[in-house]
N, C-alpha and C positions, 0 to 999 in steps of 0.2 A: 713522312711523305714518300710515296712509292711511285716510281715510273713504270709504265706497263707497255711501252712501245705503241704500236698502232693497231692492236687487235683487241676487240671486245672480250674475246674468250680469255685472254691473259688477264684482263682487268677483273673479270669475274673470279678467276682463280685467286688473285691477290686480295680481292675483297673478302673472300672466304677466309684467307689466312689472317687478315686484319681482324675479322670478327672473332677468331679464336683467341686473340690477345685480350679481348674484353675492353675495348677502348671506351673513353668517356664520350667521344663524338667522332663522327666520320664526315669528312668533306670529300665529295665525289664529283669528278668531272666525267660524265658518262660519254664514252666514245660513240656508242649507238644506244639511244634511249630505250628502244624496244627490247634490245638484247640484254640490257642491264636491269630491266624492270623487276625480274624475280629476285635478283641479288639485292637490289635496293629494298625490296619488300622484306627480305630476311633481316636487314638492318633495322627496319621499323618494327618488325615483330619481336626483335631482341630488346626493344625499348631503348635503343641507342640513338641519340639525336643525330639526324642526317641532314647535312647541308649539301644541296646540289648547286653547282656553279657552272656558268657559261652555257652549257647545253642542258635543256630540260628533258625530263621523261614525261611525255604528254599524258595528261589526265591521271597523273600519279598523286596519291594522297598519303598523308601521314608523316612527311618529312618535317623537320624543324623549320626550314626555310630554304629559299632559293635566292641566288644572287647572280646577276649577269649584266652584260652590256645591254642597252635598250635596243635590241635588234629590230623590233617593229618600228620603234622611233627612228632608227637609222634609215629604214626603208621609207618611212614617211618623209623624212628630210630630203632623201634622194629624189623622191617623186616631186616634191615642191621645187627642188633645184632644177629639175628637168623642165618643168613648166616655165620657170623664169628664163633659163638659158635659151630655150627654143621659142620664146614668146613671140618674136616677130615672125618666124616661120609658121608657127601655129596660127597666128592671126591671119596670115596670108593663105591659109588652107593647105599648107605643105604637109605631106605625110612624113613622119619621123620613123625611119627604119632602124632596128637595133638587133644586136645579138646579146644573149644572156649567158654568162659563165658563173654557175653557182659553185658553192664549196662542196657540199655533200647532201645527204638526205636528212640531216639533223634538223632540229628546231631552229638552229641559227639561220640556216639558209632559207628555210620555209618562211620565217618571220621577216627576214630582210626583203625577200621577194614580195611577200604579201603586203608588207607595209608600203612598198613602192607602188605596186599595182592598184592598191586601194585608193591612193591619192590620184593616180592617173584616171582611174575609172570614175571618180567623183567629179572630174573636171569636164568642162564643155568640150575639151579636145580629146576625149577618151578614144574616139575612133581614128585619130590621126597617128597614134603610136602603134607601129606594126612590128611585132616580133617575127623575125624571119624564119626561125625554126625553134624546136624545143631547146631548152637550156642545156648547155654542156656541163656535165658533172665532173669537176676537175679534181675532187678529193683534196682541194687546197694545194695542188701540185703545180709548181712552175713548169715542169716538163710536160705534164698532160695539157696544160693550158696552151703551151707552145704548139703541141701536136694538133690539138683541136683547131687552132687558128690557121695553121698551115694547111690542114686538110680542107677547111672551109674555103680558103682562098683558092685552092687548086681545083675545087669541084663546083663552086657556085658560078652562076652566070656572071660574066664580066660586068654586065650592066647593073646587076644587083650589087656587086662588089663596089662599083664606082659610086653608087648612091647610098651606101651605108653611112648613117649619120652618127651612130652612138653604139658603144659597147658598155654594157652593164656588168660589173663583176662584184664579188663579195669579199675580195681580199687583195692586198698589195702584191702578194706572191704571184697571184694570177696575172695581175697587170704586168709584172716583170717578165713573165713568160710570153705574154702577148706582145709586149714591146720589142722583144728580140726578133719578132717576125714582121711587125708592121712598121717599125721605125723607118722612115724615108721611103715607104712603099707608095709610089706615085699612083697606083691603081685606086687607092683609097682616098680619092680627091675630096669627097664630101665628109669624111670622118672628122667630127669636130670635138667630141667629148668622150672620155672614159670615166666611169664611176668605180669607186673602190671603197674598201674599209681597211684601216691600218695606220695611216699616217707615218709609215716607215721612212726614215731619213734617206735610205738608199733609193727608194722609189721616188721620193720627192726630188732627189738630186737629178734624176733622169729628166724631169720636166723643167729643171732650171735651164736646160739647153734645147728643149723641144717646145716649140710654140704651137704646134698643131699635130695631133689633137691635144686639148687641154685635159687636165685631171681634176676631179673633185674626189676627195677621200674623207673618210670619217674615222674619228679616233675616240676610244674610251680608255681610261687610265689603266695601265698595267698593274696598278695596285689592286685590281679586282681579285687577284689570287690572295693577296695579303688580307683584303677585306673579307674574303670567303673564310679564311682561317680565323679571323677575329669573330665572325659570325658563329663559327663552329664552337669556339671557346666560350662565347657568351651563352650559346645554347646549352653547352655542357654544364655551365655554372648556374643556369637558370636566371641569367641576367638579361638586361635589355641590350639591344643593338641599335645604334643611331637614334637613341631616344625612344625606341619602340619596344614593346613586348614582342617576343619572337613567337609567332602563332601560325607558322606555315606559309607566311606571305612571301611575295617576290620583292626583292630589293634590286633597284636598277641603278647602274653606273651611268652618270651623265655623258653626253656625246658632244664632240667638237667637230664642226665642219671646216675642212681645209681646202681652199682652192688658190689660184694664183694671187688673189687679192688679200688673202689672210695667212699665207704660208710663212712669211717672215715674222709675223706676230706669234705664230705657233712655235717657230724655232727659238724664240726668246722667252717663251712661256715657262712657268714652273713645271707644268705637265711634261713638257719636252725634256727639261733638265732632269726631272725625277726619272723619267723613262730611261734615259740613257745612262744615268748614274746607276740604275738597277742593272741594266744590260752590261755595264762595264765592271 
């Protein structure tokens, strides 16, 4: 296992180095899919089983398999939650205004956003959800999220600020940055809900003492990395994974929805125990 920091160029260099070893299989987390495309193709051309996990390389062929959290499914669940959470407002004809804080330009963010908007677009209330401006690309950064939130509050029309209903995000780190800005901000009098992905105990702890806005976040098991390695080993040995022949297909990790009604059950779940036993 090789760490490469935050640059795709470094990842390409180290992937070339790994190829020189003649490995039995390679498990790849592509920082930027398009930039890693040629390097991944070299792995395939060398007839080395390639497993891609978490972030996909769009329209790429020839890998042994892919494994990831169900990002589109997370987006779908988020969309369904919004329709239920704002049901009374929507029935009354109210417009729901929101901001969007995405992670980056990877397939993860694209799928989470598209999954949510697909559900909203298919509902009878599709015209009542109003995105106030293009999504903020945070690069999964707490600090960038904080800066974007501060800038928006300082430059937006006060009437628009006061009527903001919802902030959609793709990660708990983003939420943490936003909360350092908006917590106890009386200007955001209509803000009722934040959405996220992560289920981090630190983020959940913030909302133990904050009653408004509420948080809904989505969690998939951190065992995804372990499962990606198991998939790679099975591909190298020509064995099955999860009872299936490995034929280039996508394996999805199940998702859990966490809000104020389910957070305590999540904290006592085996998923939570396993997660923080791994972290510790």
